[in-house]
N, C-alpha and C positions, 0 to 999 in steps of 0.2 A: 504494499500498499505506497504511494510515493507519487512525487509529485519530480521534475526533474527542469529545471525555469535553465533558462537560455536569453541572450538577444541583449547579454550588455556588455559592459565596452568604456573608450574612453571615446569623451565627447567637453567641450566646448565651452562654456557658459554661454546658454541658453536654449542650447541645442534639443535635440529631439534624442531620445529613444520610446524601443515599447519590449516590450518584456513577453515572455509566450512561457507556461509552467503548463509543462501535459500530465495528463495526469494515468495512473496505469493502476489494477489490480483492487477497482472496487466501482461501484456503482458513480460516475462523478457527475452526473445532474439531480442525483440524492441529498446533494449537501453544499451548503451554502461553505465560502473559502476570503481566504482569509488572504491579501502579500502585509507580508514584514520584512524591515527590515535592523541590520546593525549594522552598525560603522561603526567605525579602526574605536576601540576605550567607551564605548556607550551599549547600552544593554537596546537591547533587536525594542524595537519599535513599532503599533500599527502601523503600513497604509492607507492601506483603505481594503473595501469588502465585499463583496457581491452574494445573493440570492440565489437560489439551488435555480433557481427558473430564470436568471438575472435581471429580476422585476428591481429590484432593488437597493442598489449600492449608500455605500455610507465612508469615508473622508474625513482621515486625520487632516486636521486644523491647515498641517502648514504645503498638502496638497488639494485640497482643496483648491478649483480656477486651472488648476495645472494639467493633471492627470486624473486616469479614463482607466475607471477596471474596466471589464468587459470577458465573456463568455462564449465558447461557442460550445454547446453541451457536442453535436454532434461530433465532435472533434478531439471529444474532454479534454479542451486546453482552455483552460483562462489568459485574459491580456493583460497589460497592462501599460496603456502608454502616455508616457510621461515628456510632457512641454516645458518651456522654462524651462531651463534645469540648472542649479546654482551650483558653487561649490559643497555646501552644506549638506546634497543631497550623496553627493559620491556613501556607500555602502555597499557591501551583503545580500538581495531582495531577496527575500522566500518563500514562499505562495504555503500552502498548509488547507486542514480542514480539520478535524474533531476526532478524524481517523486516523491521518494522515502522520507520516518519520515528517520530520522533519529530512530538504535534500540540499548538496551541494547549496544553492544557491546559487547565483548571478553575480557577479561584481559590475558596481557601473560606479567608475569614474569620473567627474565631473574636473576638469581644470584645462588652463590654459595653454 
């Protein structure tokens, strides 16, 4: 029961990235999914969440207006579109639901 995150990389401030999170080992469409991130020396924090069917979403204050979470249940995948990236968005990004383990995450580095 796991997710595999991808799509991270190095981007300049103001740039965009689209993260993907592919699920396996469970009925993906039965669960809400949440993106988290962990910056060096900091605790892991919630970024955004999405309900099973995708109708409901929630965002951390820092993500509102810049990040968009979405999902494609036919592809067992959750996405995080990140725009107007800032250096403080640098972190490892993870996705998870209540039955999955933590994956390896995907590194996002925002730097000029």
